[in-house]
PADRENVEX-187288 format. One record per atom (N, C-alpha, C, O): x, y, z; residue in three letters. Coordinates in pm, whole numbers, padded with zeros to 5 digits, always signed. Example, Ala and Ser with C-alpha at 12.3 -4.5 7.8 and 13.67 -1.06 7.14 Angstrom:
# residues 2
+01319-00569+00780ALA/+01230-00450+00780ALA/+01320-00330+00780ALA/+01424-00332+00846ALA/+01285-00225+00708SER/+01367-00106+00714SER/+01290+00003+00787SER/+01341+00114+00804SER/
END
This chain:
# residues 182
+03149+02475-01466ASN/+03258+02385-01434ASN/+03370+02403-01535ASN/+03353+02472-01635ASN/+03482+02341-01509ASP/+03600+02362-01593ASP/+03609+02266-01711ASP/+03712+02260-01778ASP/+03503+02192-01736GLY/+03500+02105-01853GLY/+03546+01962-01826GLY/+03545+01880-01917GLY/+03585+01931-01702ASP/+03631+01795-01673ASP/+03514+01700-01645ASP/+03535+01581-01621ASP/+03392+01753-01647GLY/+03275+01670-01623GLY/+03230+01666-01478GLY/+03128+01606-01445GLY/+03307+01731-01390PHE/+03273+01732-01248PHE/+03243+01875-01201PHE/+03301+01971-01252PHE/+03154+01886-01105VAL/+03123+02018-01049VAL/+03244+02069-00971VAL/+03324+01992-00918VAL/+03254+02201-00964GLU/+03357+02266-00883GLU/+03291+02329-00762GLU/+03168+02339-00755GLU/+03373+02373-00666ASP/+03316+02442-00551ASP/+03273+02583-00594ASP/+03300+02622-00708ASP/+03208+02660-00507PRO/+03160+02794-00547PRO/+03271+02889-00595PRO/+03242+02985-00666PRO/+03395+02863-00559LYS/+03506+02948-00603LYS/+03568+02898-00734LYS/+03666+02955-00782LYS/+03511+02792-00793GLY/+03562+02738-00917GLY/+03678+02641-00901GLY/+03740+02602-00999GLY/+03706+02603-00777GLU/+03815+02508-00749GLU/+03764+02365-00760GLU/+03645+02340-00740GLU/+03853+02269-00791PRO/+03811+02129-00797PRO/+03745+02086-00666PRO/+03787+02127-00557PRO/+03643+02004-00679PHE/+03563+01959-00565PHE/+03560+01807-00565PHE/+03512+01745-00660PHE/+03611+01747-00459THR/+03611+01601-00446THR/+03558+01564-00308THR/+03599+01622-00208THR/+03469+01468-00303LEU/+03417+01417-00176LEU/+03496+01293-00136LEU/+03526+01208-00219LEU/+03530+01283-00007GLY/+03595+01165+00047GLY/+03490+01067+00097GLY/+03410+01100+00184GLY/+03490+00948+00041PHE/+03390+00845+00071PHE/+03453+00737+00157PHE/+03553+00676+00118PHE/+03395+00713+00273ALA/+03442+00607+00364ALA/+03344+00491+00359ALA/+03223+00508+00373ALA/+03399+00372+00339SER/+03319+00251+00337SER/+03402+00138+00395SER/+03524+00139+00385SER/+03336+00042+00455MET/+03407-00067+00524MET/+03442-00182+00431MET/+03369-00214+00337MET/+03554-00243+00461SER/+03592-00367+00392SER/+03519-00483+00457SER/+03457-00467+00562SER/+03526-00600+00394GLY/+03462-00718+00450GLY/+03359-00774+00355GLY/+03268-00704+00312GLY/+03374-00898+00324GLY/+03281-00964+00234GLY/+03316-00935+00090GLY/+03383-00836+00057GLY/+03271-01023+00005GLU/+03308-01013-00136GLU/+03234-00905-00211GLU/+03273-00870-00323GLU/+03127-00850-00154THR/+03051-00747-00226THR/+03085-00605-00180THR/+03039-00508-00241THR/+03165-00589-00076ALA/+03195-00456-00023ALA/+03259-00365-00128ALA/+03214-00253-00149ALA/+03362-00413-00193GLU/+03432-00332-00293GLU/+03344-00302-00415GLU/+03337-00186-00456GLU/+03277-00401-00473PRO/+03191-00370-00588PRO/+03080-00269-00555PRO/+03047-00183-00637PRO/+03023-00280-00437ILE/+02917-00186-00400ILE/+02974-00045-00386ILE/+02916+00050-00437ILE/+03088-00031-00319ALA/+03151+00100-00304ALA/+03185+00159-00441ALA/+03160+00277-00465ALA/+03240+00079-00530GLN/+03275+00128-00663GLN/+03150+00166-00743GLN/+03152+00261-00821GLN/+03042+00093-00724TYR/+02916+00126-00791TYR/+02870+00266-00748TYR/+02830+00346-00833TYR/+02874+00294-00617TYR/+02833+00427-00569TYR/+02923+00535-00627TYR/+02873+00639-00671TYR/+03053+00512-00626ILE/+03147+00611-00681ILE/+03116+00638-00828ILE/+03112+00753-00871ILE/+03094+00533-00905GLN/+03062+00549-01047GLN/+02929+00623-01066GLN/+02916+00705-01157GLN/+02833+00594-00982SER/+02703+00661-00993SER/+02717+00810-00965SER/+02658+00892-01036SER/+02794+00846-00862TRP/+02817+00988-00834TRP/+02889+01054-00951TRP/+02855+01165-00990TRP/+02987+00987-01006GLN/+03062+01042-01118GLN/+02972+01064-01239GLN/+02991+01161-01313GLN/+02876+00977-01260GLN/+02784+00991-01374GLN/+02698+01117-01364GLN/+02653+01169-01466GLN/+02676+01166-01243VAL/+02599+01290-01225VAL/+02691+01410-01199VAL/+02644+01518-01163VAL/+02822+01390-01218GLY/+02915+01502-01212GLY/+02978+01531-01077GLY/+03031+01640-01056GLY/+02972+01436-00986ILE/+03033+01457-00854ILE/+03156+01367-00843ILE/+03145+01244-00852ILE/+03272+01428-00823ASN/+03395+01352-00811ASN/+03406+01297-00668ASN/+03413+01374-00572ASN/+03408+01167-00655VAL/+03414+01101-00524VAL/+03528+01001-00527VAL/+03545+00927-00624VAL/+03606+00999-00418GLU/+03716+00904-00406GLU/+03709+00837-00270GLU/+03665+00898-00172GLU/+03754+00712-00263LEU/+03763+00644-00133LEU/+03865+00716-00046LEU/+03973+00754-00092LEU/+03831+00735+00080VAL/+03925+00794+00175VAL/+04046+00700+00183VAL/+04030+00580+00200VAL/+04164+00754+00172ASP/+04290+00679+00171ASP/+04299+00583+00052ASP/+04387+00497+00049ASP/+04210+00596-00045GLY/+04216+00514-00165GLY/+04174+00370-00149GLY/+04195+00289-00239GLY/+04114+00335-00035GLN/+04075+00196-00012GLN/+03963+00186+00090GLN/+03934+00282+00162GLN/+03901+00069+00096LEU/+03801+00043+00199LEU/+03871+00036+00334LEU/+03989+00005+00343LEU/+03796+00066+00439MET/+03853+00068+00574MET/+03814-00055+00654MET/+03705-00110+00638MET/+03903-00098+00738GLU/+03876-00205+00834GLU/+03766-00155+00928GLU/+03763-00037+00962GLU/+03678-00244+00971PHE/+03560-00212+01051PHE/+03590-00118+01169PHE/+03530-00011+01179PHE/+03682-00157+01257ASN/+03711-00076+01376ASN/+03771+00059+01340ASN/+03735+00160+01400ASN/+03860+00062+01244SER/+03920+00188+01200SER/+03813+00280+01142SER/+03813+00401+01167SER/+03723+00223+01064PHE/+03614+00300+01005PHE/+03535+00373+01113PHE/+03515+00494+01104PHE/+03491+00299+01215TYR/+03409+00362+01319TYR/+03490+00456+01408TYR/+03436+00556+01454TYR/+03615+00427+01433GLU/+03699+00520+01509GLU/+03709+00654+01437GLU/+03697+00760+01499GLU/+03731+00649+01307ARG/+03745+00772+01230ARG/+03611+00845+01217ARG/+03607+00968+01222ARG/+03504+00771+01203LEU/+03372+00832+01194LEU/+03336+00901+01327LEU/+03289+01014+01328LEU/+03359+00832+01437GLU/+03327+00886+01569GLU/+03412+01008+01604GLU/+03368+01094+01680GLU/+03532+01016+01548SER/+03619+01130+01578SER/+03603+01243+01476SER/+03683+01336+01474SER/+03500+01234+01393ASP/+03472+01337+01292ASP/+03592+01364+01203ASP/+03629+01480+01182ASP/+03652+01260+01151ASP/+03767+01272+01062ASP/+03732+01365+00946ASP/+03636+01340+00874ASP/+03809+01473+00929PRO/+03777+01569+00822PRO/+03793+01513+00681PRO/+03745+01574+00586PRO/+03860+01401+00665ALA/+03874+01339+00532ALA/+03745+01274+00486ALA/+03729+01247+00367ALA/+03652+01248+00579ILE/+03526+01180+00547ILE/+03416+01283+00523ILE/+03377+01356+00613ILE/+03368+01286+00399ASP/+03257+01374+00365ASP/+03125+01297+00357ASP/+03019+01348+00393ASP/+03133+01173+00309VAL/+03015+01088+00296VAL/+03059+00946+00332VAL/+03173+00907+00306VAL/+02969+00870+00390PHE/+03009+00736+00433PHE/+02893+00638+00416PHE/+02777+00676+00406PHE/+02931+00513+00412GLN/+02835+00404+00405GLN/+02858+00319+00529GLN/+02959+00249+00539GLN/+02765+00324+00622ALA/+02780+00252+00749ALA/+02667+00150+00762ALA/+02580+00139+00676ALA/+02672+00077+00870ALA/+02569-00023+00897ALA/+02517-00002+01038ALA/+02588+00045+01127ALA/+02393-00038+01058PHE/+02337-00034+01192PHE/+02230-00141+01203PHE/+02175-00187+01103PHE/+02202-00179+01324GLY/+02099-00277+01350GLY/+01998-00218+01446GLY/+02029-00125+01520GLY/+01880-00272+01446VAL/+01778-00227+01539VAL/+01727-00346+01617VAL/+01734-00460+01571VAL/+01678-00321+01733GLY/+01624-00426+01818GLY/+01473-00429+01806GLY/+01417-00390+01704GLY/+01409-00476+01910GLY/+01265-00489+01909GLY/+01190-00358+01921GLY/+01077-00347+01875GLY/+01252-00256+01983ASP/+01188-00127+01999ASP/+01225-00040+01879ASP/+01343-00011+01859ASP/+01129+00003+01799PRO/+01161+00080+01678PRO/+01194+00227+01704PRO/+01214+00302+01609PRO/+01199+00271+01830ASN/+01227+00410+01861ASN/+01356+00456+01793ASN/+01462+00398+01819ASN/+01351+00557+01707PRO/+01468+00601+01631PRO/+01563+00693+01708PRO/+01664+00736+01652PRO/+01535+00722+01833SER/+01618+00816+01909SER/+01762+00770+01924SER/+01854+00853+01927SER/+01784+00640+01935GLY/+01920+00588+01952GLY/+02008+00605+01829GLY/+02130+00606+01839GLY/+01945+00619+01712LEU/+02020+00640+01588LEU/+02019+00786+01544LEU/+02115+00833+01484LEU/+01912+00857+01572TYR/+01895+00991+01517TYR/+01878+01100+01621TYR/+01864+01217+01585TYR/+01880+01065+01749GLY/+01866+01167+01853GLY/+01985+01263+01853GLY/+02096+01226+01817GLY/+01960+01385+01895ARG/+02062+01490+01893ARG/+02191+01447+01962ARG/+02300+01477+01913ARG/+02182+01378+02074SER/+02303+01338+02148SER/+02328+01187+02141SER/+02408+01135+02219SER/+02261+01118+02050ALA/+02278+00972+02038ALA/+02418+00941+01987ALA/+02466+01003+01892ALA/+02482+00844+02049SER/+02618+00809+02007SER/+02623+00753+01866SER/+02728+00759+01801SER/+02513+00699+01816PHE/+02512+00644+01681PHE/+02464+00744+01575PHE/+02448+00708+01459PHE/+02441+00867+01614ASN/+02402+00971+01518ASN/+02530+01022+01451ASN/+02575+01134+01476ASN/+02587+00938+01365TYR/+02715+00971+01302TYR/+02705+01087+01204TYR/+02807+01150+01175TYR/+02587+01117+01154THR/+02572+01231+01064THR/+02572+01362+01142THR/+02592+01469+01084THR/+02549+01355+01273ARG/+02541+01471+01361ARG/+02427+01564+01321ARG/+02427+01683+01353ARG/+02329+01507+01252TRP/+02216+01587+01205TRP/+02118+01607+01318TRP/+02083+01511+01388TRP/+02072+01731+01338ALA/+01975+01760+01443ALA/+01904+01891+01411ALA/+01965+01987+01365ALA/+01774+01893+01436THR/+01695+02016+01425THR/+01597+02020+01542THR/+01569+01918+01604THR/+01547+02139+01571GLU/+01449+02153+01680GLU/+01322+02072+01650GLU/+01268+02005+01738GLU/+01276+02078+01525GLU/+01155+02004+01489GLU/+01176+01853+01505GLU/+01087+01782+01552GLU/+01294+01806+01466HIS/+01324+01664+01481HIS/+01325+01624+01629HIS/+01275+01517+01665HIS/+01382+01710+01713ASP/+01383+01683+01857ASP/+01241+01667+01910ASP/+01214+01579+01991ASP/+01150+01753+01864GLU/+01010+01746+01908GLU/+00942+01618+01862GLU/+00865+01558+01936GLU/+00971+01578+01739LEU/+00911+01454+01686LEU/+00960+01332+01763LEU/+00882+01241+01793LEU/+01089+01328+01794LEU/+01143+01216+01874LEU/+01087+01218+02015LEU/+01058+01113+02072LEU/+01071+01336+02071ALA/+01015+01347+02206ALA/+00872+01292+02210ALA/+00832+01229+02308ALA/+00796+01315+02104ALA/+00659+01261+02099ALA/+00661+01109+02098ALA/+00578+01045+02164ALA/+00755+01050+02024ILE/+00765+00904+02019ILE/+00800+00847+02155ILE/+00755+00738+02190ILE/+00879+00920+02233GLU/+00924+00872+02364GLU/+00833+00914+02479GLU/+00857+00877+02593GLU/+00730+00992+02450SER/+00647+01050+02555SER/+00555+00947+02622SER/+00537+00836+02572SER/+00499+00987+02735GLU/+00402+00901+02803GLU/+00277+00882+02717GLU/+00212+00779+02723GLU/+00246+00985+02637GLU/+00130+00975+02549GLU/+00146+00861+02449GLU/+00046+00807+02400GLU/+00270+00825+02417SER/+00292+00722+02316SER/+00257+00582+02366SER/+00264+00486+02289SER/+00219+00569+02493PHE/+00167+00440+02539PHE/+00030+00413+02477PHE/-00017+00299+02473PHE/-00033+00520+02428ASP/-00157+00504+02352ASP/-00117+00466+02210ASP/-00044+00539+02143ASP/-00166+00350+02163GLU/-00123+00295+02034GLU/-00149+00391+01918GLU/-00064+00405+01830GLU/-00265+00456+01915GLU/-00296+00548+01805GLU/-00203+00669+01807GLU/-00157+00715+01702GLU/-00176+00722+01926PHE/-00084+00837+01937PHE/+00054+00798+01888PHE/+00117+00871+01811PHE/+00102+00682+01933ARG/+00236+00637+01895ARG/+00245+00615+01744ARG/+00344+00652+01681ARG/+00143+00555+01686GLN/+00142+00532+01542GLN/+00150+00666+01468GLN/+00227+00680+01373GLN/+00072+00763+01511GLN/+00075+00895+01445GLN/+00210+00963+01466GLN/+00260+01030+01375GLN/+00269+00948+01584ALA/+00400+01007+01610ALA/+00505+00949+01515ALA/+00590+01022+01465ALA/+00497+00819+01491PHE/+00589+00758+01395PHE/+00562+00806+01253PHE/+00656+00832+01178PHE/+00435+00817+01214TYR/+00402+00868+01080TYR/+00459+01009+01062TYR/+00516+01041+00958TYR/+00442+01093+01166ASP/+00492+01231+01158ASP/+00644+01232+01144ASP/+00699+01307+01064ASP/+00712+01148+01222TRP/+00859+01141+01215TRP/+00903+01091+01077TRP/+00995+01148+01018TRP/+00838+00986+01026GLN/+00875+00933+00896GLN/+00856+01037+00785GLN/+00940+01050+00697GLN/+00747+01110+00790THR/+00723+01215+00691THR/+00834+01319+00695THR/+00883+01361+00590THR/+00874+01360+00813TYR/+00981+01459+00828TYR/+01114+01405+00774TYR/+01186+01477+00706TYR/+01145+01281+00805MET/+01271+01222+00757MET/+01272+01212+00604MET/+01376+01230+00542MET/+01158+01182+00545ILE/+01150+01175+00399ILE/+01168+01314+00338ILE/+01229+01326+00231ILE/+01118+01417+00404GLU/+01134+01554+00353GLU/+01277+01604+00369GLU/+01329+01671+00280GLU/+01341+01573+00480GLU/+01475+01626+00511GLU/+01589+01541+00455GLU/+01692+01597+00417GLU/+01573+01411+00448VAL/+01671+01315+00396VAL/+01811+01331+00460VAL/+01908+01356+00388VAL/+01822+01317+00592PRO/+01955+01325+00654PRO/+02040+01200+00629PRO/+02163+01206+00636PRO/+01976+01090+00600THR/+02045+00966+00564THR/+01965+00899+00452THR/+01846+00927+00433THR/+02033+00812+00379ILE/+01966+00740+00273ILE/+01992+00592+00292ILE/+02096+00541+00250ILE/+01899+00520+00356PRO/+01917+00375+00371PRO/+01917+00309+00233PRO/+01832+00339+00149PRO/+02011+00221+00211THR/+02023+00158+00080THR/+02007+00006+00083THR/+01990-00056-00022THR/+02013-00053+00199LEU/+02008-00197+00208LEU/+01941-00237+00338LEU/+01973-00184+00444LEU/+01849-00330+00331PHE/+01781-00379+00449PHE/+01799-00530+00454PHE/+01788-00599+00352PHE/+01825-00581+00572ARG/+01839-00726+00589ARG/+01740-00772+00694ARG/+01709-00702+00790ARG/+01691-00890+00673TYR/+01601-00953+00768TYR/+01661-01085+00811TYR/+01731-01151+00735TYR/+01633-01123+00933THR/+01678-01250+00984THR/+01556-01334+01020THR/+01468-01289+01093THR/+01551-01453+00968LEU/+01444-01547+01001LEU/+01504-01663+01077LEU/+01613-01710+01045LEU/+01434-01709+01176THR/+01480-01823+01254THR/+01371-01929+01252THR/+01260-01907+01299THR/+01405-02044+01198ALA/+01310-02155+01196ALA/+01333-02241+01319ALA/+01447-02279+01349ALA/+01228-02270+01391VAL/+01237-02349+01513VAL/+01134-02460+01506VAL/+01015-02435+01484VAL/+01179-02581+01525ASN/+01091-02696+01520ASN/+00995-02695+01638ASN/+01027-02643+01745ASN/+00877-02754+01618ASN/+00775-02758+01724ASN/+00819-02838+01847ASN/+00756-02827+01952ASN/+00924-02917+01837ARG/+00969-02994+01953ARG/+01052-02909+02050ARG/+01089-02957+02158ARG/+01082-02785+02013VAL/+01158-02696+02101VAL/+01060-02626+02195VAL/+00965-02562+02149VAL/+01082-02638+02324SER/+00990-02578+02420SER/+01031-02436+02456SER/+01149-02403+02457SER/+00933-02354+02484GLN/+00948-02220+02539GLN/+01020-02120+02449GLN/+01057-02012+02495GLN/+01040-02154+02322TRP/+01106-02059+02232TRP/+01020-01934+02224TRP/+00900-01943+02197TRP/+01079-01818+02246ASP/+01001-01694+02250ASP/+01084-01579+02190ASP/+01192-01547+02240ASP/+01034-01521+02084THR/+01103-01407+02022THR/+01025-01278+02042THR/+01055-01177+01978THR/+00928-01279+02130GLU/+00849-01159+02155GLU/+00936-01051+02218GLU/+01030-01080+02293GLU/+00904-00925+02185ILE/+00975-00811+02243ILE/+00957-00815+02394ILE/+00845-00832+02444ILE/+01065-00799+02466GLY/+01060-00800+02612GLY/+01082-00937+02674GLY/+01091-00947+02796GLY/+01091-01040+02594SER/+01115-01174+02647SER/+01252-01179+02713SER/+01351-01131+02657SER/+01258-01237+02832ASP/+01388-01250+02900ASP/+01430-01398+02907ASP/+01503-01439+02997ASP/+01381-01475+02811LEU/+01411-01617+02806LEU/+01562-01640+02790LEU/+01627-01577+02706LEU/+01615-01728+02870LYS/+01757-01763+02862LYS/+01772-01897+02790LYS/+01680-01979+02792LYS/+01888-01918+02726TRP/+01912-02043+02657TRP/+01895-02163+02751TRP/+01854-02271+02707TRP/+01928-02146+02878SER/+01917-02257+02973SER/+01771-02296+03000SER/+01746-02403+03055SER/+01676-02210+02961ASP/+01534-02239+02980ASP/+01474-02318+02864ASP/+01361-02366+02874ASP/+01548-02332+02756ILE/+01496-02398+02636ILE/+01537-02546+02637ILE/+01651-02579+02670ILE/+01444-02633+02602TYR/+01476-02776+02595TYR/+01391-02843+02488TYR/+01295-02785+02437TYR/+01429-02964+02454LEU/+01356-03041+02352LEU/+01247-03124+02417LEU/+01267-03181+02524LEU/+01134-03131+02352LEU/+01021-03210+02401LEU/+01028-03355+02355LEU/+00966-03443+02415LEU/+01103-03380+02249SER/+01117-03517+02199SER/+01252-03531+02131SER/+01316-03432+02096SER/+01294-03657+02111GLU/+01421-03685+02046GLU/+01416-03659+01895GLU/+01515-03621+01834GLU/+01298-03681+01837GLU/+01281-03666+01692GLU/+01214-03535+01660GLU/+01129-03490+01736GLU/+01251-03472+01547PRO/+01184-03348+01506PRO/+01035-03370+01482PRO/+00995-03477+01435PRO/+00956-03272+01514ALA/+00812-03279+01487ALA/+00790-03256+01339ALA/+00850-03167+01279ALA/+00703-03338+01279ALA/+00678-03331+01134ALA/+00577-03223+01100ALA/+00572-03181+00985ALA/+00499-03178+01193GLU/+00398-03076+01165GLU/+00405-02966+01266GLU/+00327-02871+01260GLU/
END
């Protein structure tokens, strides 16, 4: 390197990564700056794309259009009741923003989605195999996980959070005027 503390590209030219991260909430900026500082501590020069955090919609528009200014990004995603990773990591999945795909990965996802996966042991092994591959390849690095808990009093009838439930809000009612104590 040229002595500035940062790595250069293979031709010896300055190398800077463009980092895209979303604005919103009081911790967005400190978290983004923490990542930038951490990269700098290991010798990688990283700067926010356009010098600032991006508004949510603009961030995803630029990510989806493969904006060449974005080299690395911090995005968010949610999952539903079905843990099938194909919607996030499948070769043609709209949420596969990294555009990462390999033949072996395609085969592992196909096993998870196969008819054989109706067998619980097969499906469990298919997920273990996929997880092992993702740990070896590291196409993404999840950094934050959130959980949502919903407390529901026993006086609420028909509350159902099971996967596949088609319960509508109009089907839920109270069994008594006062909350149940137990």
